[in-house]
Structure formats: C-alpha cells, structure tokens
N, C-alpha and C positions, 0 to 999 in steps of 0.2 A: 548367224545372229547371236549377239551376246546381250541378253536382257539385263536391265539394271533397275533396282528398286528406286523409285523417285524419292527425292529429298522430302522429309516431313512425314513419310509413311511410317506408321508405328503399329506394333502389335500390343494390344491391351487385353485385360481380362475384366469382364463385367461382374456385377454383384452375384450373379448366378453361377459364376465359374466358366462362362462361355468365353472362348478366345476370339477376339475380334481384330480385324485389320481396319485401320482408319487413316485417312489423310487429313483429318480435322473437320471435314465436311460431310463425309459419308462413312458408314460402318458396314463391314461384311463379316459374317461368321465364317471362321476357317477351321479346317481340320489339320491334323498333324502332317499329312502329305502336302497340303498347300503350304504350310509353314516350312517344310523341308525344302520345297522348290523355291519359295520366296527368299529364304536365307541364302540361297546360292545365286540369286539374281544380283550379282555384284559388278556386272559389266566386264568380267574377266572370263567367265565360263560360257560356253555355247550351250544351246538346248541339248545337244547330243551328250555333252559332258555331264550336264545336270541329270539327264536320263540315266547315264551310266552309273552315276553315284547312287541314284535312287534304286536302280536294279541291284546294285551290289549290297545296299543296305537292307533291302527287302528279300533278296534271293529270288526275285521274279525275273522272267526273261526280258531282255532289253526291248524286244519287239512289243511286248505288252506295255511296258513302262513308257516308252517313247511317245506313244499316242496320248497317254494321260498327261505327261509333262507338256506336250504341245497344247492340249486343251486348257490346262491350268494357266500357262503363260498367256494364251490368247485371252482368257477371261480376266486375268490381272491387268493386261494391257488395255482391254476394253473398259475396265473400271477406272483406268487412270492411275493405277498403283505402280506400274513399271513402265519403263521405256524400252523400246527395241532398238539396240544400237548395232 
C-alpha cells in the first residue's frame, strides 16, 4: 500500500502555536511524528519505506517504528486525510 495525502489537506498553525491538519471541514492537532509520516504520504512510498525513513531519522528500531507508522496511517485514513492506494 502506498498512502497518499488527499487534495486540499493542509497543515496550519493556530493562534496558540498548535499545528493542525485540516481538510477545510475538520481540524486535528498533530505532532512532529504525524507530520513526518504525512509528508511522505505521496503515493510513491509504501508504509514500509515510510517506517524505514522514520527509523533512520529517529535511530529507533524498525520493528518499533513500523507499528507506529501503521497506526498513524490508519488514523489519517479514518479521518479522511489520506487515501490508501
């Protein structure tokens, strides 16, 4: 599976400095790890490749990171922010 961010999904910052993900209808507070994963949801990388990049960037074991990436992608898909291609 190669997840892809849906058209119209944006990352914005509110007045309090919180980073939010929006599709214009709903808003979700996001952290740097979610942003890292979302940035790589371009329809070209698989979940395994995204997990590999996150593991490399954080120095954590791929086994630990892979489950986190799966959970983030599932949550983003359920929120309608990405498509699973």
